[in-house]
Backbone as a chain_set.jsonl record, in Angstrom:
{"seq": "XXXXXXXXXXXXXXXXXXXXXXXXXXXXXXXXXXXXXXXXXXXXXXXXXXXXXXXXXXXXXXXXXXXXXXXXXXXXXXXXXXXXXXXXXXXXXXXXXXXXXXXXXXXXXXXXXXXXXXXXXXXXXXX", "coords": {"N": [[7.503, -16.291, -10.926], [6.566, -13.027, -11.226], [3.737, -11.271, -12.556], [3.621, -8.549, -12.829], [5.368, -5.428, -13.084], [5.432, -3.227, -11.695], [3.399, -1.01, -9.769], [1.73, 1.994, -9.756], [0.633, 4.725, -7.868], [-1.315, 7.766, -7.831], [-0.84, 10.947, -6.173], [-1.675, 13.71, -4.326], [-0.051, 15.03, -2.625], [3.15, 14.444, -2.281], [4.98, 14.678, -0.143], [3.513, 14.039, 2.292], [2.557, 11.545, 1.267], [4.988, 10.071, 1.335], [5.682, 10.052, 4.0], [3.423, 8.655, 5.056], [3.564, 6.093, 3.61], [6.212, 5.341, 4.076], [6.017, 4.598, 6.757], [3.852, 2.882, 7.068], [4.392, 0.715, 5.405], [6.763, -0.457, 6.514], [6.244, -2.568, 8.477], [5.798, -4.608, 6.652], [8.152, -5.239, 5.542], [9.023, -3.678, 3.3], [11.007, -1.109, 1.875], [11.787, 2.244, 1.247], [13.256, 2.775, -1.85], [13.524, 4.284, -4.034], [13.515, 7.65, -5.292], [12.622, 10.427, -7.206], [13.458, 13.3, -8.309], [11.499, 14.732, -6.643], [9.047, 14.023, -7.729], [8.128, 11.479, -7.739], [8.175, 8.46, -5.728], [9.375, 5.225, -4.744], [8.773, 2.039, -3.312], [9.779, -1.156, -2.017], [11.125, -4.626, -2.013], [14.179, -5.055, -2.579], [13.759, -4.218, -5.081], [12.216, -1.293, -6.372], [8.874, -1.462, -6.605], [6.326, -0.634, -5.944], [4.994, 2.419, -6.4], [4.564, 5.855, -5.82], [3.256, 8.967, -6.939], [3.201, 12.223, -8.406], [0.719, 12.697, -10.953], [1.749, 12.232, -14.319], [0.547, 13.581, -16.364], [-0.004, 16.051, -15.4], [-2.537, 16.42, -14.443], [-4.972, 16.496, -11.626], [-4.478, 13.914, -9.155], [-6.575, 11.071, -8.706], [-8.453, 8.591, -7.04], [-9.201, 5.368, -8.257], [-12.29, 3.91, -8.976], [-13.224, 0.849, -7.794], [-10.672, -0.271, -8.101], [-8.175, -1.98, -6.578], [-5.192, -2.232, -4.831], [-3.177, -5.117, -3.908], [-1.074, -5.921, -1.527], [1.555, -8.067, -0.343], [2.059, -9.605, 2.722], [4.319, -10.653, 5.455], [3.198, -11.903, 7.578], [0.299, -12.618, 9.737], [0.431, -10.775, 11.911], [1.851, -8.563, 10.795], [0.044, -7.755, 8.887], [-1.96, -6.71, 10.547], [-0.447, -4.816, 11.844], [0.224, -3.04, 9.9], [-2.382, -2.135, 9.188], [-3.095, -0.862, 11.662], [-1.188, 1.199, 11.784], [-1.81, 2.578, 9.499], [-4.454, 3.531, 9.851], [-3.854, 5.052, 12.06], [-2.531, 7.14, 10.918], [-4.324, 8.615, 9.308], [-5.655, 7.114, 7.44], [-8.628, 5.536, 5.952], [-10.674, 3.053, 7.3], [-11.391, 0.067, 5.5], [-11.861, -2.409, 5.876], [-11.354, -4.345, 8.462], [-8.476, -6.103, 9.981], [-8.597, -9.612, 9.493], [-9.83, -13.044, 8.855], [-10.243, -14.023, 5.513], [-12.528, -15.132, 2.845], [-11.265, -15.837, 0.374], [-9.248, -17.496, -0.145], [-7.635, -20.454, 1.11], [-6.63, -20.191, 4.378], [-6.398, -17.308, 4.133], [-5.785, -14.05, 5.215], [-6.366, -10.701, 5.804], [-6.372, -7.098, 5.468], [-8.009, -4.027, 4.737], [-7.607, -0.761, 3.477], [-8.184, 2.87, 2.772], [-5.902, 4.998, 1.479], [-4.555, 8.423, 2.305], [-5.097, 9.738, -0.12], [-7.222, 8.426, -1.024], [-6.932, 5.927, -2.395], [-7.398, 2.551, -2.591], [-6.034, -0.058, -0.697], [-4.982, -3.366, -0.059], [-3.826, -5.604, 2.261], [-2.279, -8.685, 2.68], [-1.826, -12.009, 3.958], [-1.086, -15.59, 3.521], [-0.664, -17.413, 5.331], [-1.183, -19.958, 7.841], [-2.235, -19.165, 11.18]], "CA": [[7.62, -15.116, -11.671], [5.418, -12.02, -11.038], [3.231, -10.594, -13.838], [3.595, -7.105, -12.804], [6.669, -4.881, -12.926], [5.263, -2.208, -10.588], [2.135, -0.263, -9.473], [1.862, 3.459, -9.393], [-0.722, 5.502, -7.459], [-1.169, 9.08, -7.832], [-0.997, 11.62, -5.075], [-1.937, 15.158, -4.332], [0.937, 15.654, -1.758], [4.199, 13.637, -2.254], [5.554, 14.48, 1.123], [2.424, 13.245, 3.059], [2.647, 10.2, 0.909], [6.209, 9.547, 1.755], [5.578, 9.887, 5.434], [2.456, 7.632, 5.241], [3.967, 4.834, 3.172], [7.325, 4.821, 4.935], [5.552, 4.151, 8.071], [2.841, 1.708, 7.057], [5.081, -0.323, 4.701], [7.756, -0.961, 7.238], [5.957, -4.016, 8.884], [5.737, -5.639, 5.535], [9.502, -5.4, 5.135], [9.319, -2.872, 2.277], [11.647, 0.064, 2.127], [11.821, 3.408, 0.067], [14.223, 2.505, -2.751], [13.59, 5.402, -5.189], [13.0, 9.036, -5.198], [12.938, 10.979, -8.489], [13.264, 14.846, -8.478], [10.35, 15.272, -6.044], [7.904, 13.619, -8.427], [7.756, 9.951, -7.536], [8.863, 7.603, -4.835], [9.019, 3.803, -4.9], [9.159, 1.008, -2.228], [9.821, -2.546, -2.461], [12.228, -5.458, -1.384], [15.28, -5.243, -3.649], [13.525, -3.26, -6.3], [10.961, -0.379, -6.178], [7.684, -1.979, -7.336], [5.108, 0.112, -5.403], [5.347, 3.736, -6.659], [3.547, 6.897, -5.548], [3.88, 10.041, -7.455], [2.237, 13.092, -9.137], [0.459, 12.149, -12.364], [2.601, 12.574, -15.334], [-0.013, 14.526, -17.252], [-0.37, 17.232, -14.701], [-4.017, 16.597, -13.908], [-5.143, 15.971, -10.297], [-4.608, 12.588, -8.734], [-7.85, 10.635, -8.222], [-8.632, 7.165, -6.77], [-10.074, 4.716, -9.258], [-13.447, 3.146, -8.385], [-13.189, -0.654, -8.126], [-9.243, -0.619, -8.193], [-7.491, -2.308, -5.364], [-3.761, -2.79, -4.851], [-2.987, -6.096, -2.986], [0.337, -6.151, -1.118], [1.931, -9.22, 0.316], [2.548, -9.466, 4.162], [4.958, -11.817, 5.846], [2.53, -12.572, 8.704], [-0.9, -11.931, 10.146], [0.873, -9.707, 12.811], [2.278, -7.574, 9.852], [-1.307, -7.251, 8.433], [-2.61, -5.997, 11.681], [0.285, -3.474, 12.153], [0.025, -2.192, 8.648], [-3.79, -1.532, 9.273], [-3.017, 0.069, 12.754], [-0.428, 2.355, 11.398], [-2.542, 3.38, 8.502], [-5.577, 4.225, 10.469], [-3.281, 6.142, 12.933], [-2.007, 8.139, 9.957], [-5.437, 9.192, 8.661], [-6.439, 6.348, 6.419], [-10.063, 5.157, 6.199], [-10.775, 1.57, 7.358], [-12.306, -0.449, 4.507], [-11.978, -3.926, 6.242], [-10.454, -4.682, 9.489], [-7.706, -7.417, 9.891], [-9.281, -10.843, 9.765], [-9.803, -14.038, 7.904], [-11.058, -13.874, 4.232], [-12.879, -16.409, 2.248], [-10.953, -15.913, -0.949], [-8.23, -18.39, -0.343], [-7.315, -21.064, 2.386], [-5.701, -19.286, 5.348], [-6.135, -15.925, 3.852], [-5.998, -13.036, 6.326], [-6.291, -9.479, 5.021], [-6.976, -5.897, 6.001], [-8.196, -3.119, 3.713], [-7.672, 0.708, 3.813], [-7.992, 3.857, 1.81], [-4.864, 5.975, 1.852], [-5.051, 9.712, 2.351], [-5.484, 10.235, -1.445], [-8.444, 7.805, -1.38], [-6.424, 4.691, -3.054], [-7.693, 1.369, -1.753], [-4.987, -0.944, -0.445], [-5.351, -4.589, 0.622], [-2.567, -6.222, 2.664], [-2.714, -10.065, 3.106], [-0.814, -13.154, 3.981], [-1.919, -16.634, 3.27], [-0.118, -18.515, 6.073], [-1.946, -20.19, 8.985], [-1.686, -18.543, 12.414]], "C": [[6.329, -14.286, -11.517], [5.013, -11.551, -12.444], [3.412, -9.117, -13.902], [5.198, -6.657, -12.554], [6.624, -3.812, -11.82], [3.816, -1.721, -10.674], [2.419, 1.05, -9.243], [0.663, 4.03, -8.931], [-0.308, 6.972, -7.527], [-1.461, 9.759, -6.423], [-1.11, 13.096, -5.249], [-0.833, 15.861, -3.449], [2.041, 14.585, -1.535], [4.757, 13.484, -0.861], [4.753, 13.743, 2.171], [2.527, 11.754, 2.617], [3.821, 9.52, 1.336], [6.223, 9.095, 3.171], [4.633, 8.679, 5.616], [3.032, 6.219, 4.773], [5.309, 4.401, 3.8], [7.053, 4.221, 6.206], [4.66, 2.898, 8.019], [3.49, 0.49, 6.259], [6.227, -1.024, 5.433], [7.511, -2.344, 7.83], [5.998, -5.016, 7.833], [7.133, -5.836, 5.013], [9.873, -4.694, 3.816], [10.066, -1.527, 2.63], [11.572, 1.0, 0.934], [13.164, 3.192, -0.596], [14.475, 3.556, -3.769], [12.851, 6.694, -4.843], [13.457, 9.902, -6.397], [12.529, 12.351, -8.491], [11.776, 15.253, -7.872], [8.962, 15.014, -6.676], [7.319, 12.346, -8.192], [8.646, 9.278, -6.607], [8.439, 6.171, -5.039], [9.639, 2.97, -3.76], [9.099, -0.403, -2.725], [10.866, -3.344, -1.596], [13.016, -5.816, -2.534], [14.99, -4.48, -4.791], [12.221, -2.436, -6.018], [9.886, -0.997, -7.183], [6.403, -1.246, -7.064], [5.608, 1.591, -5.423], [4.122, 4.684, -6.38], [4.195, 8.16, -6.056], [2.816, 11.121, -7.932], [2.06, 12.534, -10.544], [1.27, 12.901, -13.414], [1.967, 13.61, -16.267], [-0.395, 15.852, -16.672], [-1.671, 17.471, -14.216], [-3.983, 16.087, -12.472], [-5.155, 14.456, -10.209], [-5.995, 12.187, -8.237], [-7.675, 9.037, -7.994], [-9.591, 6.482, -7.704], [-11.143, 3.798, -8.498], [-13.304, 1.734, -8.797], [-11.675, -1.197, -8.18], [-8.776, -0.753, -6.869], [-6.041, -2.712, -5.64], [-3.578, -3.782, -3.652], [-1.475, -6.189, -2.719], [0.572, -7.363, -0.233], [2.458, -8.852, 1.712], [3.246, -10.647, 4.499], [4.338, -12.677, 6.902], [1.21, -11.943, 8.861], [-0.529, -10.747, 11.048], [1.204, -8.332, 11.937], [1.073, -6.913, 9.275], [-1.846, -6.263, 9.326], [-1.744, -4.701, 11.894], [0.232, -2.534, 11.131], [-1.309, -1.407, 8.836], [-3.769, -0.581, 10.521], [-2.334, 1.278, 12.376], [-1.055, 3.31, 10.389], [-3.656, 4.215, 9.132], [-5.044, 5.42, 11.399], [-2.835, 7.278, 12.162], [-3.068, 8.845, 9.081], [-6.031, 8.34, 7.579], [-7.724, 5.864, 6.784], [-9.932, 3.65, 6.148], [-11.728, 1.149, 6.327], [-12.378, -1.996, 4.779], [-10.88, -4.179, 7.199], [-9.588, -6.03, 9.266], [-8.569, -8.524, 10.231], [-9.229, -11.848, 8.591], [-10.641, -13.687, 6.731], [-11.336, -15.047, 3.574], [-12.28, -16.721, 0.896], [-9.972, -16.914, -1.308], [-8.047, -19.172, 1.073], [-6.286, -20.202, 3.045], [-5.466, -17.814, 5.065], [-6.599, -15.056, 4.921], [-5.516, -11.679, 5.637], [-6.889, -8.3, 5.916], [-7.076, -4.98, 4.732], [-8.297, -1.69, 4.266], [-7.746, 1.528, 2.565], [-6.907, 4.757, 2.253], [-5.377, 7.36, 1.806], [-5.506, 10.328, 1.053], [-6.782, 9.336, -1.882], [-8.106, 6.362, -2.107], [-6.772, 3.638, -2.139], [-6.524, 0.287, -1.895], [-5.3, -2.131, 0.348], [-3.973, -5.083, 1.082], [-3.064, -7.582, 3.193], [-1.536, -10.96, 3.13], [-1.707, -14.395, 3.804], [-1.195, -17.906, 4.177], [-0.906, -18.715, 7.394], [-1.336, -19.498, 10.175], [-0.388, -19.225, 12.964]], "O": [[5.208, -14.775, -11.656], [5.828, -11.454, -13.362], [3.352, -8.521, -14.977], [6.046, -7.345, -11.986], [7.608, -3.541, -11.131], [3.114, -2.048, -11.631], [3.377, 1.307, -8.513], [-0.361, 3.839, -9.586], [0.845, 7.348, -7.318], [-2.214, 9.218, -5.614], [-0.664, 13.65, -6.254], [-0.683, 17.082, -3.498], [1.862, 13.816, -0.591], [4.997, 12.369, -0.399], [5.298, 12.891, 2.873], [2.576, 10.846, 3.446], [3.691, 8.357, 1.717], [6.666, 8.005, 3.531], [5.029, 7.733, 6.296], [2.954, 5.263, 5.545], [5.516, 3.21, 4.03], [7.817, 3.388, 6.695], [4.753, 2.001, 8.857], [3.097, -0.653, 6.493], [6.633, -2.104, 5.005], [8.376, -3.215, 7.745], [6.22, -6.197, 8.103], [7.284, -6.593, 4.053], [10.905, -5.026, 3.233], [9.724, -0.902, 3.634], [11.33, 0.597, -0.204], [14.177, 3.415, 0.066], [15.58, 3.671, -4.3], [11.787, 6.755, -4.228], [14.666, 10.073, -6.553], [11.341, 12.628, -8.659], [10.999, 15.972, -8.502], [7.934, 15.588, -6.315], [6.128, 12.128, -8.417], [9.853, 9.507, -6.679], [7.311, 5.898, -5.449], [10.779, 3.151, -3.331], [8.449, -0.745, -3.713], [11.402, -2.83, -0.614], [12.685, -6.677, -3.349], [15.918, -4.077, -5.493], [11.26, -2.963, -5.456], [10.056, -1.005, -8.402], [5.491, -1.248, -7.891], [6.47, 1.986, -4.639], [2.953, 4.395, -6.633], [5.35, 8.479, -5.775], [1.618, 10.856, -7.827], [2.965, 12.024, -11.204], [1.421, 14.12, -13.333], [2.667, 14.412, -16.885], [-1.02, 16.682, -17.33], [-1.979, 18.519, -13.649], [-3.082, 15.33, -12.111], [-5.747, 13.779, -11.049], [-6.559, 12.902, -7.409], [-6.896, 8.348, -8.653], [-10.697, 6.976, -7.921], [-10.842, 3.07, -7.552], [-13.263, 1.418, -9.986], [-11.455, -2.403, -8.289], [-8.899, 0.158, -6.05], [-5.747, -3.448, -6.582], [-3.786, -3.381, -2.507], [-0.703, -6.508, -3.623], [-0.28, -7.62, 0.617], [3.217, -7.894, 1.856], [2.905, -11.69, 3.942], [4.703, -13.822, 7.168], [0.93, -10.903, 8.266], [-1.201, -9.723, 10.923], [0.871, -7.214, 12.331], [1.019, -5.688, 9.161], [-2.158, -5.131, 8.957], [-2.299, -3.621, 12.1], [0.196, -1.328, 11.372], [-1.351, -0.189, 8.665], [-4.405, 0.47, 10.433], [-2.857, 2.365, 12.625], [-0.898, 4.531, 10.389], [-3.752, 5.428, 8.947], [-5.616, 6.505, 11.505], [-2.754, 8.373, 12.719], [-2.701, 9.609, 8.189], [-6.877, 8.836, 6.835], [-7.951, 5.764, 7.99], [-9.307, 3.036, 5.283], [-12.796, 1.749, 6.21], [-12.909, -2.751, 3.964], [-9.695, -4.227, 6.87], [-9.956, -6.908, 8.484], [-9.279, -8.423, 11.232], [-8.687, -11.569, 7.521], [-11.699, -13.085, 6.915], [-10.542, -15.986, 3.641], [-12.665, -17.711, 0.274], [-9.771, -17.238, -2.479], [-8.295, -18.56, 2.112], [-5.343, -19.635, 2.494], [-4.566, -17.163, 5.595], [-7.669, -15.26, 5.495], [-4.454, -11.589, 5.021], [-7.678, -8.46, 6.847], [-6.312, -5.154, 3.782], [-8.921, -1.417, 5.292], [-7.45, 1.062, 1.465], [-6.986, 5.267, 3.371], [-6.497, 7.572, 1.34], [-6.223, 11.328, 1.069], [-7.315, 9.519, -2.977], [-9.079, 5.662, -2.388], [-6.484, 3.764, -0.949], [-6.142, -0.158, -2.977], [-5.875, -1.962, 1.423], [-3.019, -4.974, 0.311], [-4.02, -7.691, 3.96], [-0.491, -10.773, 2.507], [-2.929, -14.296, 3.917], [-1.173, -19.082, 3.814], [-1.269, -17.718, 8.019], [-0.13, -19.257, 10.229], [0.153, -18.793, 13.981]]}, "num_chains": 1, "name": "protein.A"}
């Protein structure tokens, strides 16, 4: 059982965010499953658990310092493809795909999306 029901990131441009996340989340097997009145969208597998939208309080969206969202990938190839697509669409590289010391067989990549949110994608399977 997961301890989270969902994660929501703020955006300054929902159309840009939809294009970005539709493309980079596809290698992970995530699909856009939710869109609510031009304010928020959600992706996932079976249920929307990764959300991107305009802040409800009407204030500008900002990225939180020290906050990272970690998404699961089905393979090392999916990690690399996510990273490649993200950089192609204007994300900032925060750590190229490669082994990580935080767990046995950990393989991850880090980016900052066009709004500055830090996203990690990882898998824990051997090559």
